[in-house]
C-alpha positions in Angstrom: 0.0 0.2 0.1 2.7 2.7 0.6 4.7 2.0 -2.4 1.5 2.9 -3.9 0.7 5.5 -2.1 4.2 6.6 -3.3 3.7 5.6 -7.1 -0.1 7.6 -7.4 2.2 10.8 -5.9 4.5 10.4 -9.0 1.8 10.3 -11.3 1.0 6.4 -11.7 -1.9 4.8 -12.4 -1.6 1.8 -12.0 1.2 -0.4 -10.6 2.3 -4.3 -10.9 1.2 -6.7 -9.1 2.4 -10.0 -8.5 -0.3 -13.0 -7.0 1.1 -17.1 -7.1 3.4 -16.8 -9.9 0.9 -14.5 -12.3 1.6 -10.8 -12.8 -1.3 -8.2 -13.5 -1.4 -5.0 -14.0 -3.9 -3.4 -11.5 -5.1 0.1 -11.2 -4.3 2.0 -7.9 -7.5 1.0 -5.3 -10.1 3.7 -4.8 -8.4 3.5 -1.1 -5.3 3.8 -2.0 -6.1 7.3 -4.1 -8.0 7.9 -1.0 -4.8 7.0 1.4 -3.0 9.7 -0.2 -5.6 12.7 -0.3 -5.9 12.6 3.1 -2.1 12.2 3.7 -1.5 15.2 1.4 -4.2 17.0 3.4 -2.6 16.3 6.7 0.5 17.7 5.9 -1.4 21.0 4.4 -3.7 20.7 8.1 -0.3 20.9 9.8 1.5 23.5 7.9 -2.0 25.8 8.3 -2.0 25.2 11.4 1.5 25.9 12.3 1.4 29.6 10.1 -1.5 29.6 12.4 0.3 29.4 15.8 3.0 31.2 15.0 0.7 34.2 14.0 -0.9 33.3 17.3 2.4 34.2 19.2 2.7 37.5 17.2 -0.3 39.1 18.0 0.5 38.0 22.0 4.0 39.4 21.9 2.7 42.1 19.7 -0.4 42.7 22.8 1.9 41.7 25.7 5.1 44.3 24.7 2.9 47.3 22.9 4.2 50.7 24.1 0.2 51.8 25.1 -2.9 49.8 27.2 -4.8 47.0 26.0 -7.6 45.6 27.3 -10.7 43.4 27.1 -13.5 43.7 29.5 -17.2 43.6 30.2 -18.9 46.8 29.1 -21.9 45.8 31.6 -19.5 46.0 34.3 -15.7 47.0 33.9 -14.8 43.3 34.7 -11.4 42.8 33.0 -10.9 39.3 30.6 -7.5 40.2 29.4 -4.6 43.6 30.2 -1.2 44.1 29.0 1.9 44.7 31.1 1.3 48.8 30.1 -2.4 49.1 31.2 -0.6 47.5 34.0 2.1 50.0 34.7 0.0 52.3 34.3 -2.3 52.4 36.4 0.1 50.6 38.9 -0.8 47.4 39.8 2.2 44.7 40.8 0.7 42.3 37.8 -1.3 41.2 35.2 -3.4 39.1 37.6 -3.9 41.1 40.3 -4.4 43.8 37.4 -7.6 41.9 36.6 -8.8 40.5 39.7 -9.0 43.5 41.3 -9.9 46.2 39.0 -13.3 47.9 39.2 -14.4 51.0 37.1 -15.6 53.2 40.0 -11.9 52.5 41.5 -9.9 54.1 38.5 -12.0 56.6 36.8 -12.6 60.1 38.3 -15.5 61.0 36.9 -17.5 57.5 36.6 -20.2 59.4 34.7 -17.5 60.1 32.1 -17.5 55.8 32.1 -21.2 55.6 31.2 -20.3 58.6 29.0 -17.3 56.4 27.3 -20.3 53.4 27.2 -22.7 55.2 25.6 -21.0 56.0 23.1 -19.4 52.9 22.0 -22.4 51.5 22.9 -24.5 53.9 19.7 -21.6 53.6 17.2 -20.1 50.4 18.3 -16.2 52.3 17.9 -15.3 55.5 20.6 -12.3 56.9 20.1 -10.2 59.5 21.1 -12.1 59.8 24.3 -10.4 61.6 27.6 -10.4 60.6 30.8 -9.1 61.2 34.3 -8.4 58.0 36.0 -6.6 57.1 39.2 -4.2 54.9 40.0 -3.5 52.4 42.8 -1.4 54.3 45.3 -3.8 57.5 44.6 -2.7 59.7 42.7 -4.1 60.5 38.6 -3.5 60.8 35.7 -5.2 61.8 32.7 -5.4 59.1 29.8 -7.0 58.8 26.4 -9.1 56.5 24.9 -10.2 54.2 21.9 -12.5 51.3 22.0 -14.8 48.8 20.1 -17.4 47.8 21.2 -19.4 43.7 20.8 -22.8 44.6 22.9 -24.1 41.3 21.4 -21.2 39.7 23.6 -20.8 42.1 26.2 -16.9 42.5 25.0 -15.0 45.8 24.8 -11.9 46.0 23.6 -10.3 49.6 24.9 -6.6 51.0 24.2 -5.5 53.3 27.0 -2.6 55.9 26.4 -1.1 57.2 29.1 -1.6 61.5 28.0 -0.7 63.1 31.5 3.0 64.4 30.1 1.5 65.9 27.4 -1.9 68.0 29.2 1.1 69.0 31.7 3.1 70.4 28.9 -0.3 72.0 27.8 -1.6 73.2 30.9 2.4 75.0 31.4 2.5 76.4 27.6 -0.8 77.8 28.2 0.0 80.1 31.5 3.1 81.0 29.8 1.3 82.5 27.2 -1.1 84.2 29.8 2.3 86.2 31.0 3.7 86.8 28.0 
């Protein structure tokens, strides 16, 4: 059967069979042809699975090492499902696991009404870009963030990107004060 499969793979449509001292030419049995097709498809699927695995690892690397905060969570209560290292640093948590366990929106949004506006716009439009808000860090200090998010209301999920704009806002304020003086 193995020899027949190799012959078929090389394009041979018939092969020699020796039985009871007689030699016959036979067409390759459909079973062998099917086996060759199964082997070919298995190789294709293995190659595809390796490619998908590589892409998944690449995306995971980008997620974990992004220079912006990225999180996934429930819309209804803000419970986080996934977060990257940058959001952990921005909010002052010791680890991703700690953030996922302890995060509650009401503890981080300085103005909880702002979160309601953010979510309301996201639910209405499916996306919310460039929304600025002030957040509390774990230690109680404040940071300014710019949020952009995709909303999936049927799944009660959203994906959010946060950029720490604290330094930019501080520089803008200092520039405004400086311009007022002159």
